[in-house]
C-alpha positions in Angstrom: 18.9 111.5 -37.8 16.1 113.4 -39.5 14.4 111.7 -42.6 15.1 113.3 -45.7 12.1 114.1 -48.1 14.1 113.8 -51.4 13.1 111.0 -53.5 15.3 109.3 -56.1 14.1 107.9 -59.5 14.8 104.2 -60.0 15.2 102.2 -63.2 15.2 98.5 -63.9 18.5 97.1 -65.2 17.9 93.7 -67.1 20.6 91.1 -66.4 19.4 88.4 -68.7 18.1 85.7 -66.0 17.4 88.5 -63.7 16.8 92.0 -63.2 17.9 94.6 -60.8 16.6 98.0 -59.6 19.2 100.8 -59.4 18.7 104.3 -58.2 19.4 107.2 -60.6 21.3 110.0 -58.9 21.2 113.4 -60.7 24.0 115.8 -61.1 22.3 118.1 -58.6 22.5 115.4 -56.0 26.1 114.6 -56.7 27.0 118.3 -56.4 25.7 118.2 -52.8 28.2 115.5 -51.9 31.4 116.6 -53.6 33.0 118.1 -50.6 32.7 114.6 -48.7 36.2 112.9 -48.2 38.0 115.3 -50.4 41.4 116.5 -49.5 42.1 120.0 -48.5 45.0 121.8 -50.0 46.7 124.2 -47.9 48.5 127.0 -49.4 52.2 127.3 -48.5 53.1 130.8 -46.8 55.0 133.0 -49.0 57.8 135.2 -47.4 59.4 138.1 -49.1 63.3 137.4 -49.9 65.7 139.2 -47.5 66.7 142.4 -48.6 70.6 143.0 -48.4 71.1 146.6 -47.2 74.8 146.2 -47.5 76.8 148.0 -50.5 78.6 145.9 -52.8 82.0 147.0 -51.5 80.8 145.9 -47.9 79.8 142.4 -49.4 82.9 142.0 -50.9 84.8 142.8 -47.8 82.6 140.2 -45.8 83.4 137.6 -48.2 87.0 138.2 -48.1 87.0 138.1 -44.3 85.0 134.8 -44.4 87.6 133.4 -46.7 90.6 134.6 -44.6 88.8 133.0 -41.4 88.5 129.9 -43.2 92.0 129.7 -44.4 93.1 130.4 -40.6 91.0 127.6 -39.1 92.2 125.3 -41.7 95.8 126.1 -40.9 95.1 125.7 -36.9 93.6 122.2 -37.6 96.6 121.1 -39.6 99.0 122.4 -37.0 96.9 120.7 -34.2 97.1 117.5 -36.1 100.9 117.7 -36.9 101.3 118.4 -33.1 99.4 115.4 -32.3 101.4 113.0 -34.6 104.6 114.6 -33.3 103.8 113.9 -29.6 102.7 110.6 -30.5 106.1 109.8 -32.3 107.9 111.1 -29.4 106.0 109.0 -27.0 106.8 106.0 -29.0 110.4 106.7 -29.7 111.3 107.9 -26.3 111.1 106.0 -22.9 108.3 107.3 -20.5 109.1 109.2 -17.5 109.2 107.3 -14.3 105.8 106.6 -12.7 106.7 108.3 -9.4 107.6 111.5 -11.2 104.1 111.5 -13.0 102.0 111.0 -9.7 104.0 113.1 -7.5 102.3 116.5 -6.6 104.3 119.5 -7.3 105.0 121.1 -3.9 105.5 124.8 -3.4 108.4 126.1 -1.4 107.9 125.5 2.4 108.1 128.5 4.6 108.2 127.6 8.4 105.7 129.4 10.4 106.8 131.9 13.0 107.8 130.7 16.3 105.3 130.9 19.2 106.2 133.4 21.5 107.4 132.4 25.0 105.6 135.3 27.0 102.3 134.1 25.5 99.6 133.8 28.2 95.8 133.2 27.8 93.4 135.0 30.1 90.4 133.2 31.7 87.1 134.5 30.8 85.7 134.6 34.4 88.8 137.0 35.5 88.2 139.3 32.5 84.6 139.6 33.5 85.5 140.5 37.1 88.1 143.1 35.9 85.4 144.5 33.6 82.9 144.7 36.4 85.3 146.2 39.2 86.9 148.8 36.9 84.2 151.5 37.2 83.5 150.6 41.0 87.2 151.3 41.8 87.0 154.7 39.7 83.9 155.8 41.8 85.7 154.9 45.0 89.0 156.8 43.9 86.8 160.0 43.1 85.4 159.8 46.7 88.9 159.1 48.3 90.8 161.8 46.7 89.5 164.9 48.4 89.6 163.0 51.8 93.4 162.0 51.4 94.0 165.6 50.4 92.6 166.5 53.7 94.8 164.1 55.6 97.9 165.5 53.8 97.1 168.7 55.1 97.0 167.4 58.6 100.4 165.8 57.8 101.9 169.3 56.8 100.4 170.9 59.8 102.0 168.3 62.1 105.4 168.9 60.3 105.1 172.9 60.8 104.1 172.3 64.6 100.7 173.2 64.2 97.6 171.9 66.0 96.3 168.7 64.1 93.0 167.1 64.7 93.6 163.5 63.2 96.3 161.3 65.1 99.4 160.2 63.2 98.6 156.5 63.7 95.3 157.1 62.1 97.0 158.9 59.3 99.5 156.2 58.8 96.9 153.6 58.6 94.7 155.6 56.1 97.7 156.5 54.0 98.8 152.6 53.9 95.5 151.9 52.8 95.2 154.3 50.2 98.7 153.3 48.7 97.5 149.8 48.5 94.3 151.0 46.7 96.0 153.2 44.2 98.2 150.2 43.4 95.4 147.9 42.8 93.5 150.7 40.7 96.5 151.4 38.4 97.4 147.8 37.9 94.1 146.0 38.2 94.6 144.6 34.4 97.6 142.8 35.6 96.9 142.1 39.4 93.5 141.0 38.7 94.4 137.8 37.0 96.2 136.6 40.1 93.2 137.2 42.6 91.2 134.3 43.9 87.5 134.3 44.2 87.8 134.9 48.0 89.9 138.0 47.2 87.3 139.4 44.7 84.7 139.0 47.3 86.8 141.0 49.9 87.5 143.6 47.5 83.8 143.9 46.9 83.1 144.1 50.5 85.8 146.8 51.1 84.4 149.0 48.3 80.9 148.6 49.7 82.1 149.7 53.1 84.0 152.6 51.8 80.9 153.8 49.8 78.8 153.7 52.9 80.9 156.3 54.5 79.2 159.7 54.3 81.8 162.4 53.4 79.5 165.4 53.8 81.2 168.5 55.6 84.4 166.8 55.2 86.2 169.8 56.8 84.3 169.7 60.0 83.9 166.0 60.2 87.2 165.0 59.2 88.2 163.2 62.4 84.8 161.5 62.7 85.1 160.2 59.2 88.7 159.0 59.9 87.5 157.0 63.0 84.6 155.4 61.1 87.0 154.5 58.2 89.2 152.7 60.6 86.5 151.1 62.5 85.2 149.6 59.2 88.5 147.8 58.5 88.2 147.6 54.8 90.3 144.6 53.6 92.0 145.0 50.1 93.5 142.0 48.4 
């Protein structure tokens, strides 16, 4: 703290047996320390009073509504108290209901579920996948066989009319029988597919591959050759 160059005058005070020295503080010095330890007085904020923009008639109407609301609330409170007192008197005067009736739940009317169908059958996922896989394969083979079988039917008609034929009757009978079984399987794959075993599915796949490997180019000229190749392969249907 820096030293002050201010000098204060001194005076001697005699107390009889002894005397003391006192510092004489001038008014100027006192004024320098008037603010020390003085309490600060803060001025309270002043807000303007709210301005009521309602008209006199509107204010009267609001006051009337407030009084009516107060009366309604008071009436409801009295009615609630009277109801509580009345129910308490009823509980005291009348015997309580049986405990079983108070703890038993209220059941809704019972509606029996519909009966289970007797013809309900569940399908195996594996068989459903086989059916989905073989449906387009059978469709493709059918498209190949239809014109071929039409040529054989023409041969059948030629024989009936006594004309020269190229395909023997036993070969045609074998192919017609095979085609009937194929059409039955193609039309009823959804039903028959759920009865086939794994071995039968493999046989069907092999038969379709054999038929798909037969070349039907120049069908009119190579009809007998194609028929012999078909019989030699011996495709087996389930």
